[in-house]
DSSP file (Angstrom, degrees, kcal/mol; ACC not computed):
  #  RESIDUE AA STRUCTURE BP1 BP2  ACC     N-H-->O    O-->H-N    N-H-->O    O-->H-N    TCO  KAPPA ALPHA  PHI   PSI    X-CA   Y-CA   Z-CA
    1    1 A M              0   0    0      0, 0.0     2,-0.5     0, 0.0    15,-0.0   0.000 360.0 360.0 360.0 134.1   -5.2    9.5  -39.3
    2    2 A T        +     0   0    0      2,-0.0    15,-0.5    15,-0.0     2,-0.3  -0.914 360.0 161.3-106.2 126.6   -6.9    7.8  -42.1
    3    3 A A  E     -A   16   0A   0     -2,-0.5     2,-0.4    13,-0.1    13,-0.2  -0.993  25.0-150.9-143.5 148.8  -10.2    6.3  -41.4
    4    4 A Q  E     -A   15   0A   0     11,-2.0    11,-3.3    -2,-0.3     2,-0.6  -0.956  12.0-142.8-119.2 140.6  -13.2    5.1  -43.5
    5    5 A I  E     +A   14   0A   0     -2,-0.4     2,-0.3     9,-0.2     9,-0.2  -0.910  25.7 178.6-103.7 124.6  -16.7    5.0  -42.3
    6    6 A L  E     -A   13   0A   0      7,-3.2     7,-3.9    -2,-0.6     2,-0.6  -0.872  26.2-133.3-121.4 153.6  -18.7    2.1  -43.5
    7    7 A E  E     +A   12   0A   0     -2,-0.3     2,-0.5     5,-0.3     5,-0.2  -0.949  28.4 174.7-109.5 120.9  -22.2    1.0  -43.0
    8    8 A I  E >   -A   11   0A   0      3,-3.0     3,-2.0    -2,-0.6    -2,-0.0  -0.989  69.9 -15.9-128.2 123.5  -22.6   -2.7  -42.1
    9    9 A A  T 3  S-     0   0    0     -2,-0.5    -1,-0.1     1,-0.3     3,-0.1   0.851 129.3 -52.2  52.1  39.0  -25.9   -4.2  -41.1
   10   10 A G  T 3  S+     0   0    0      1,-0.2     2,-0.4    -3,-0.0    -1,-0.3   0.494 117.8 107.2  81.7   3.0  -27.3   -0.7  -40.5
   11   11 A Q  E <  S-A    8   0A   0     -3,-2.0    -3,-3.0     0, 0.0     2,-0.4  -0.925  70.5-122.6-116.5 140.2  -24.5    0.4  -38.2
   12   12 A E  E     -A    7   0A   0     -2,-0.4     2,-0.3    -5,-0.2    -5,-0.3  -0.665  34.4-172.8 -78.6 131.5  -21.8    2.9  -39.0
   13   13 A M  E     -A    6   0A   0     -7,-3.9    -7,-3.2    -2,-0.4     2,-0.5  -0.910  18.5-134.6-124.0 150.4  -18.4    1.3  -38.5
   14   14 A V  E     -A    5   0A   0     -2,-0.3     2,-0.6    -9,-0.2    -9,-0.2  -0.916  13.8-154.9-108.2 130.6  -15.0    2.9  -38.7
   15   15 A L  E     +A    4   0A   0    -11,-3.3   -11,-2.0    -2,-0.5     2,-0.3  -0.919  19.7 173.2-107.6 120.8  -12.2    1.1  -40.5
   16   16 A L  E     -A    3   0A   0     -2,-0.6   -13,-0.1   -13,-0.2     2,-0.1  -0.839  35.7-102.9-121.2 158.9   -8.7    1.9  -39.5
   17   17 A S     >  -     0   0    0    -15,-0.5     4,-2.4    -2,-0.3     5,-0.2  -0.424  37.1-111.9 -72.0 160.0   -5.3    0.5  -40.4
   18   18 A K  H  > S+     0   0    0      1,-0.2     4,-2.3     2,-0.2     5,-0.2   0.882 119.1  53.0 -61.0 -38.1   -3.8   -1.9  -37.9
   19   19 A A  H  > S+     0   0    0      2,-0.2     4,-2.1     1,-0.2    -1,-0.2   0.904 109.2  48.0 -65.4 -42.3   -1.1    0.7  -37.1
   20   20 A E  H  > S+     0   0    0      2,-0.2     4,-2.5     1,-0.2     5,-0.2   0.906 111.1  50.9 -65.3 -41.6   -3.6    3.4  -36.4
   21   21 A F  H  X S+     0   0    0     -4,-2.4     4,-2.5     1,-0.2    -2,-0.2   0.928 110.2  49.6 -60.5 -44.9   -5.6    1.1  -34.2
   22   22 A A  H  X S+     0   0    0     -4,-2.3     4,-2.5     1,-0.2    -1,-0.2   0.894 110.6  50.7 -61.5 -40.6   -2.4    0.2  -32.2
   23   23 A R  H  X S+     0   0    0     -4,-2.1     4,-2.2     2,-0.2    -1,-0.2   0.922 112.1  46.1 -64.5 -44.0   -1.6    3.9  -31.8
   24   24 A L  H  X S+     0   0    0     -4,-2.5     4,-2.2     2,-0.2    -2,-0.2   0.890 111.8  51.7 -65.5 -39.2   -5.1    4.8  -30.5
   25   25 A K  H  X S+     0   0    0     -4,-2.5     4,-2.2     2,-0.2    -2,-0.2   0.929 110.5  48.3 -62.8 -45.2   -5.0    1.8  -28.2
   26   26 A D  H  X S+     0   0    0     -4,-2.5     4,-2.6     1,-0.2    -2,-0.2   0.900 110.4  52.1 -61.2 -41.3   -1.6    2.9  -26.8
   27   27 A A  H  X S+     0   0    0     -4,-2.2     4,-2.2     1,-0.2    -1,-0.2   0.899 109.2  49.6 -63.3 -40.3   -2.9    6.5  -26.3
   28   28 A A  H  X S+     0   0    0     -4,-2.2     4,-2.2     2,-0.2    -1,-0.2   0.908 111.6  48.5 -65.5 -41.5   -5.9    5.2  -24.4
   29   29 A E  H  X S+     0   0    0     -4,-2.2     4,-2.0     2,-0.2    -2,-0.2   0.901 110.9  50.7 -65.8 -39.9   -3.7    3.1  -22.1
   30   30 A N  H  X S+     0   0    0     -4,-2.6     4,-2.4     2,-0.2    -2,-0.2   0.896 108.6  52.5 -63.1 -39.3   -1.4    6.1  -21.5
   31   31 A Y  H  X S+     0   0    0     -4,-2.2     4,-2.6     2,-0.2    -2,-0.2   0.927 107.9  50.8 -61.4 -45.4   -4.4    8.2  -20.6
   32   32 A D  H  X S+     0   0    0     -4,-2.2     4,-2.3     1,-0.2    -1,-0.2   0.896 110.6  49.9 -59.7 -40.4   -5.6    5.6  -18.1
   33   33 A D  H  X S+     0   0    0     -4,-2.0     4,-2.3     2,-0.2    -1,-0.2   0.901 110.4  49.7 -64.6 -40.9   -2.1    5.6  -16.5
   34   34 A I  H  X S+     0   0    0     -4,-2.4     4,-2.4     2,-0.2    -2,-0.2   0.922 110.8  49.2 -64.3 -44.3   -2.1    9.4  -16.3
   35   35 A V  H  X S+     0   0    0     -4,-2.6     4,-2.4     1,-0.2    -2,-0.2   0.921 111.7  49.4 -60.9 -44.4   -5.5    9.4  -14.7
   36   36 A A  H  X S+     0   0    0     -4,-2.3     4,-2.4     1,-0.2    -1,-0.2   0.898 111.2  49.7 -62.5 -40.4   -4.3    6.8  -12.1
   37   37 A A  H  X S+     0   0    0     -4,-2.3     4,-2.4     2,-0.2    -2,-0.2   0.902 110.8  49.2 -66.0 -40.9   -1.2    8.8  -11.4
   38   38 A V  H  X S+     0   0    0     -4,-2.4     4,-2.1     2,-0.2    -2,-0.2   0.912 112.4  48.2 -64.1 -42.4   -3.2   12.0  -10.8
   39   39 A E  H  X S+     0   0    0     -4,-2.4     4,-2.3     2,-0.2    -2,-0.2   0.900 111.4  50.1 -65.2 -40.2   -5.6   10.2   -8.5
   40   40 A A  H  X S+     0   0    0     -4,-2.4     4,-2.4     2,-0.2    -2,-0.2   0.905 109.6  51.0 -64.5 -41.1   -2.7    8.6   -6.6
   41   41 A R  H  X S+     0   0    0     -4,-2.4     4,-2.6     2,-0.2    -1,-0.2   0.913 109.3  51.1 -61.8 -42.3   -1.0   12.1   -6.2
   42   42 A K  H  X S+     0   0    0     -4,-2.1     4,-1.5     1,-0.2    -2,-0.2   0.926 110.3  48.3 -61.5 -45.2   -4.3   13.5   -4.9
   43   43 A R  H  <>S+     0   0    0     -4,-2.3     5,-2.6     1,-0.2    -1,-0.2   0.897 111.7  50.7 -62.9 -38.7   -4.6   10.7   -2.3
   44   44 A R  H ><5S+     0   0    0     -4,-2.4     3,-1.6     1,-0.2    -2,-0.2   0.922 109.0  50.4 -63.8 -43.8   -1.0   11.2   -1.2
   45   45 A E  H 3<5S+     0   0    0     -4,-2.6    -1,-0.2     1,-0.3    -2,-0.2   0.784 106.1  57.1 -65.2 -26.4   -1.6   15.0   -0.8
   46   46 A E  T 3<5S-     0   0    0     -4,-1.5    -1,-0.3    -5,-0.2    -2,-0.2   0.437 131.5 -92.4 -84.1  -0.1   -4.6   14.2    1.3
   47   47 A G  T < 5S+     0   0    0     -3,-1.6    -3,-0.2     1,-0.3     2,-0.2   0.449  71.4 151.5 109.3   0.9   -2.4   12.2    3.6
   48   48 A E      < -     0   0    0     -5,-2.6     2,-0.4    -6,-0.2    -1,-0.3  -0.470  41.4-131.4 -67.0 134.2   -2.5    8.6    2.3
   49   49 A E        -     0   0    0     -2,-0.2     2,-0.6     2,-0.0    -1,-0.1  -0.686   8.9-147.3 -90.7 137.5    0.7    6.8    3.2
   50   50 A Y        -     0   0    0     -2,-0.4    -2,-0.0    -6,-0.1    -1,-0.0  -0.915  13.2-150.6-101.4 125.7    2.6    4.9    0.6
   51   51 A V        -     0   0    0     -2,-0.6     5,-0.1     1,-0.1    -2,-0.0  -0.838  22.5-113.2 -99.1 128.5    4.4    1.9    2.1
   52   52 A P    >>  -     0   0    0      0, 0.0     4,-2.0     0, 0.0     3,-0.7  -0.212  22.1-117.9 -60.0 149.3    7.6    0.8    0.4
   53   53 A A  H 3> S+     0   0    0      1,-0.2     4,-3.2     2,-0.2     5,-0.2   0.840 113.3  62.4 -56.6 -35.3    7.6   -2.6   -1.3
   54   54 A E  H 3> S+     0   0    0      2,-0.2     4,-1.9     1,-0.2    -1,-0.2   0.905 105.8  45.0 -58.7 -42.3   10.4   -3.8    1.1
   55   55 A V  H <> S+     0   0    0     -3,-0.7     4,-2.2     2,-0.2    -2,-0.2   0.931 114.0  48.9 -67.4 -45.8    8.0   -3.3    4.0
   56   56 A V  H  X S+     0   0    0     -4,-2.0     4,-2.8     1,-0.2     5,-0.2   0.923 110.6  51.1 -59.9 -45.0    5.1   -5.0    2.3
   57   57 A N  H  X S+     0   0    0     -4,-3.2     4,-2.1     1,-0.2    -1,-0.2   0.884 108.9  51.2 -62.0 -38.7    7.3   -7.9    1.2
   58   58 A R  H  <>S+     0   0    0     -4,-1.9     5,-2.0    -5,-0.2     4,-0.4   0.913 112.4  46.2 -64.5 -41.6    8.5   -8.4    4.8
   59   59 A L  H ><5S+     0   0    0     -4,-2.2     3,-1.2     1,-0.2    -2,-0.2   0.921 113.2  48.7 -66.5 -43.8    4.9   -8.4    6.1
   60   60 A I  H 3<5S+     0   0    0     -4,-2.8    -1,-0.2     1,-0.3    -2,-0.2   0.857 104.5  60.0 -64.4 -34.9    3.8  -10.8    3.4
   61   61 A S  T 3<5S-     0   0    0     -4,-2.1    -1,-0.3    -5,-0.2    -2,-0.2   0.568 123.2-102.5 -74.4  -6.4    6.7  -13.1    4.0
   62   62 A G  T < 5 +     0   0    0     -3,-1.2    -3,-0.2    -4,-0.4    -2,-0.1   0.553  64.9 154.9 102.4   8.0    5.5  -13.6    7.6
   63   63 A E      < -     0   0    0     -5,-2.0    -1,-0.2     1,-0.1     3,-0.0  -0.304  61.1 -84.5 -64.0 156.4    7.8  -11.4    9.6
   64   64 A I     >  -     0   0    0     31,-0.2     4,-2.2     1,-0.2     3,-0.5  -0.477  37.0-143.9 -64.4 118.5    6.4  -10.1   12.9
   65   65 A P  H  > S+     0   0    0      0, 0.0     4,-2.9     0, 0.0     5,-0.3   0.860  96.1  58.6 -56.1 -39.0    4.4   -7.0   12.0
   66   66 A L  H  > S+     0   0    0     54,-0.5     4,-2.3     1,-0.2     5,-0.2   0.924 110.2  43.0 -57.6 -44.9    5.4   -5.2   15.3
   67   67 A K  H  > S+     0   0    0     -3,-0.5     4,-2.6     2,-0.2     5,-0.3   0.915 113.7  51.0 -67.7 -43.5    9.1   -5.5   14.4
   68   68 A V  H  X S+     0   0    0     -4,-2.2     4,-2.4     1,-0.2    -2,-0.2   0.948 115.1  41.8 -60.5 -49.6    8.6   -4.5   10.7
   69   69 A W  H  X S+     0   0    0     -4,-2.9     4,-2.3     2,-0.2    -1,-0.2   0.893 113.4  53.1 -67.2 -39.5    6.6   -1.4   11.5
   70   70 A R  H  <>S+     0   0    0     -4,-2.3     5,-2.4    -5,-0.3     4,-0.4   0.941 113.1  43.5 -60.6 -46.5    8.9   -0.4   14.4
   71   71 A E  H ><5S+     0   0    0     -4,-2.6     3,-1.1     1,-0.2    -2,-0.2   0.897 112.0  53.3 -66.5 -39.3   11.9   -0.6   12.2
   72   72 A Y  H 3<5S+     0   0    0     -4,-2.4    -1,-0.2     1,-0.3    -2,-0.2   0.883 108.7  50.0 -62.0 -37.7   10.2    1.2    9.3
   73   73 A R  T 3<5S-     0   0    0     -4,-2.3    -1,-0.3    -5,-0.2    -2,-0.2   0.517 115.7-119.2 -79.2  -4.7    9.3    4.0   11.7
   74   74 A G  T < 5 +     0   0    0     -3,-1.1     2,-0.4    -4,-0.4    -3,-0.2   0.805  63.8 142.4  75.4  29.3   12.9    4.2   12.8
   75   75 A L      < -     0   0    0     -5,-2.4    -1,-0.2    -6,-0.2     2,-0.1  -0.830  45.1-136.6-107.1 142.1   12.2    3.4   16.5
   76   76 A S     >  -     0   0    0     -2,-0.4     4,-2.5     1,-0.1     5,-0.2  -0.440  32.1-108.6 -80.0 166.1   14.3    1.3   18.8
   77   77 A Q  H  > S+     0   0    0      1,-0.2     4,-2.5     2,-0.2     5,-0.2   0.900 121.7  51.7 -61.6 -39.1   12.6   -1.1   21.1
   78   78 A E  H  > S+     0   0    0      2,-0.2     4,-2.3     1,-0.2    -1,-0.2   0.916 110.1  47.2 -64.4 -43.9   13.4    1.2   24.0
   79   79 A R  H  > S+     0   0    0      2,-0.2     4,-2.0     1,-0.2    -2,-0.2   0.923 113.6  47.3 -66.1 -44.1   12.0    4.3   22.3
   80   80 A L  H  X S+     0   0    0     -4,-2.5     4,-1.5     1,-0.2    -1,-0.2   0.918 111.3  52.3 -63.0 -41.8    8.8    2.5   21.3
   81   81 A G  H  X>S+     0   0    0     -4,-2.5     5,-3.0    -5,-0.2     4,-1.1   0.914 108.6  50.4 -58.2 -43.2    8.5    1.1   24.8
   82   82 A A  H  <5S+     0   0    0     -4,-2.3     3,-0.3     1,-0.2    -1,-0.2   0.870 107.4  54.4 -63.5 -36.2    8.8    4.7   26.3
   83   83 A L  H  <5S+     0   0    0     -4,-2.0    -1,-0.2     1,-0.2    -2,-0.2   0.815 118.1  34.2 -67.2 -29.6    6.1    5.9   23.9
   84   84 A V  H  <5S-     0   0    0     -4,-1.5    -1,-0.2    -3,-0.3    -2,-0.2   0.405 117.0-105.6-109.0   1.8    3.6    3.3   25.1
   85   85 A G  T  <5S+     0   0    0     -4,-1.1     2,-0.3     1,-0.3    -3,-0.2   0.853  81.8  99.3  82.4  35.6    4.7    3.1   28.8
   86   86 A C  S   <S-     0   0    0     -5,-3.0    -1,-0.3    -8,-0.1    -2,-0.2  -0.911  76.1 -82.3-141.9 173.6    6.5   -0.2   28.9
   87   87 A Q    >>  -     0   0    0     -2,-0.3     4,-1.3     1,-0.1     3,-0.7  -0.441  30.9-125.9 -76.2 148.1   10.1   -1.5   28.9
   88   88 A G  H 3> S+     0   0    0      1,-0.2     4,-2.1     2,-0.2     5,-0.1   0.833 111.8  61.6 -60.4 -32.5   12.0   -1.9   25.6
   89   89 A S  H 3> S+     0   0    0      1,-0.2     4,-1.9     2,-0.2    -1,-0.2   0.835  99.6  54.8 -64.5 -30.7   12.7   -5.5   26.7
   90   90 A W  H <> S+     0   0    0     -3,-0.7     4,-2.3     2,-0.2    -1,-0.2   0.887 105.5  52.2 -68.4 -38.3    8.9   -6.1   26.7
   91   91 A I  H  X S+     0   0    0     -4,-1.3     4,-2.6     1,-0.2    -2,-0.2   0.917 108.2  52.4 -60.6 -42.9    8.7   -4.9   23.1
   92   92 A G  H  X S+     0   0    0     -4,-2.1     4,-1.4     1,-0.2    -2,-0.2   0.892 108.5  49.6 -59.9 -40.7   11.5   -7.4   22.3
   93   93 A K  H  <>S+     0   0    0     -4,-1.9     5,-3.1     2,-0.2     6,-0.9   0.897 110.8  49.7 -66.4 -39.6    9.5  -10.2   23.9
   94   94 A L  H ><5S+     0   0    0     -4,-2.3     3,-1.2     1,-0.2    -2,-0.2   0.910 109.4  52.1 -63.1 -41.3    6.4   -9.2   21.9
   95   95 A E  H 3<5S+     0   0    0     -4,-2.6    -1,-0.2     1,-0.3    -2,-0.2   0.792 112.9  44.1 -67.1 -27.6    8.5   -9.2   18.7
   96   96 A K  T 3<5S-     0   0    0     -4,-1.4    -1,-0.3    -5,-0.2    -2,-0.2   0.374 112.4-121.0 -94.8   3.9    9.8  -12.7   19.4
   97   97 A E  T < 5S+     0   0    0     -3,-1.2    -3,-0.2    -4,-0.2    -2,-0.1   0.835  78.2 126.0  56.4  36.0    6.3  -13.8   20.4
   98   98 A K  S   <S+     0   0    0     -5,-3.1     2,-0.3    -6,-0.2    -4,-0.2   0.443  73.0  29.9 -96.2  -5.3    7.6  -14.7   23.8
   99   99 A A  S    S-     0   0    0     -6,-0.9     2,-0.4    -8,-0.1    -2,-0.1  -0.973  71.5-135.7-148.7 159.7    5.0  -12.6   25.5
  100  100 A E        -     0   0    0     -2,-0.3     2,-0.3    -3,-0.1    -6,-0.1  -0.947  17.8-147.5-118.0 140.9    1.4  -11.4   24.9
  101  101 A G        -     0   0    0     -2,-0.4     2,-0.0     1,-0.1    -2,-0.0  -0.705  19.9-110.1-103.4 159.3    0.2   -7.9   25.5
  102  102 A G     >  -     0   0    0     -2,-0.3     4,-2.3     1,-0.1     5,-0.2  -0.265  36.4 -98.0 -78.7 172.4   -3.2   -6.7   26.5
  103  103 A V  H  > S+     0   0    0      1,-0.2     4,-2.5     2,-0.2     5,-0.2   0.899 122.8  53.1 -58.8 -44.2   -5.6   -4.9   24.3
  104  104 A K  H  > S+     0   0    0      1,-0.2     4,-2.3     2,-0.2    -1,-0.2   0.889 109.1  49.4 -62.3 -38.9   -4.6   -1.5   25.7
  105  105 A L  H  > S+     0   0    0      2,-0.2     4,-2.7     1,-0.2    -1,-0.2   0.939 111.7  47.6 -65.1 -46.3   -0.9   -2.1   25.0
  106  106 A W  H  X S+     0   0    0     -4,-2.3     4,-2.4     1,-0.2    -2,-0.2   0.873 111.7  50.9 -64.7 -35.9   -1.6   -3.2   21.4
  107  107 A Q  H  X S+     0   0    0     -4,-2.5     4,-2.1    -5,-0.2    -1,-0.2   0.920 111.2  48.2 -64.8 -42.5   -3.9   -0.2   20.9
  108  108 A A  H  X S+     0   0    0     -4,-2.3     4,-2.7     1,-0.2    -2,-0.2   0.897 111.3  50.7 -64.3 -40.0   -1.1    2.1   22.2
  109  109 A L  H  X S+     0   0    0     -4,-2.7     4,-2.2     2,-0.2    -2,-0.2   0.918 109.3  50.2 -63.4 -43.1    1.4    0.4   19.9
  110  110 A S  H  X>S+     0   0    0     -4,-2.4     5,-2.3     1,-0.2     4,-0.6   0.893 113.1  46.7 -64.3 -38.0   -0.8    0.8   16.9
  111  111 A E  H ><5S+     0   0    0     -4,-2.1     3,-0.6     2,-0.2    -2,-0.2   0.920 112.1  49.6 -68.1 -43.4   -1.2    4.5   17.7
  112  112 A A  H 3<5S+     0   0    0     -4,-2.7    -2,-0.2     1,-0.2    -1,-0.2   0.847 117.7  40.6 -64.2 -33.5    2.5    5.1   18.3
  113  113 A L  H 3<5S-     0   0    0     -4,-2.2    -1,-0.2    -5,-0.2    -2,-0.2   0.473 107.3-127.3 -94.1  -3.3    3.3    3.3   15.0
  114  114 A A  T <<5 +     0   0    0     -3,-0.6     2,-0.3    -4,-0.6    -3,-0.2   0.921  67.2 120.6  56.4  49.2    0.4    5.0   13.1
  115  115 A V  S   <S-     0   0    0     -5,-2.3    -1,-0.2    -6,-0.1    -2,-0.1  -0.941  71.2 -92.2-134.1 158.3   -1.0    1.7   11.8
  116  116 A D    >>  -     0   0    0     -2,-0.3     3,-0.9     1,-0.1     4,-0.7  -0.427  34.5-121.9 -66.3 145.6   -4.3    0.0   12.1
  117  117 A L  H >> S+     0   0    0      1,-0.3     4,-2.0     2,-0.2     3,-1.3   0.888 113.0  57.6 -56.3 -41.3   -4.5   -2.4   15.0
  118  118 A D  H 34 S+     0   0    0      1,-0.3    -1,-0.3     2,-0.2    -2,-0.0   0.807 104.3  52.8 -61.2 -29.5   -5.4   -5.2   12.6
  119  119 A D  H <4 S+     0   0    0     -3,-0.9    -1,-0.3     1,-0.2    -2,-0.2   0.614 112.7  45.1 -80.2 -11.9   -2.1   -4.6   10.6
  120  120 A L  H << S+     0   0    0     -3,-1.3   -54,-0.5    -4,-0.7    -2,-0.2   0.770  86.5  96.3-102.1 -33.4   -0.1   -4.8   13.8
  121  121 A L  S  < S-     0   0    0     -4,-2.0     3,-0.1   -56,-0.1     2,-0.0  -0.298  79.9-108.9 -64.6 141.7   -1.3   -7.9   15.6
  122  122 A P        -     0   0    0      0, 0.0    -1,-0.1     0, 0.0     2,-0.1  -0.342  40.0 -96.7 -66.7 152.1    0.5  -11.1   15.0
  123  123 A A              0   0    0      1,-0.1   -59,-0.0   -61,-0.1     0, 0.0  -0.402 360.0 360.0 -67.1 144.8   -1.1  -13.8   12.9
  124  124 A T              0   0    0     -2,-0.1    -1,-0.1    -3,-0.1    -3,-0.0   0.408 360.0 360.0-109.1 360.0   -2.9  -16.4   15.0
């Protein structure tokens, strides 16, 4: 690397070629990416869940969260119902917003699906 040190207005300045500056800038950005990847790996190893973009896109597009999470977890309506003590048909009604569940049911559903209750409740 070729650099010149100049003094301008009492401050030392470094003069680089445009190509050298671009190379250093790229290296700094790559370093930031590496640090972010290492931090993400650490969070993953500590148990943070990564949700696939497909699931996120379905939730953002307004699909019923209960259905999205149930399908992502690979559970049938009947199996999820059995886990929380209700009929699979009731899960179907909740997913179609044809029925409302009580607080205890929604808490049980959030625990069975391993999601926060706020992430599971339908939008009002």
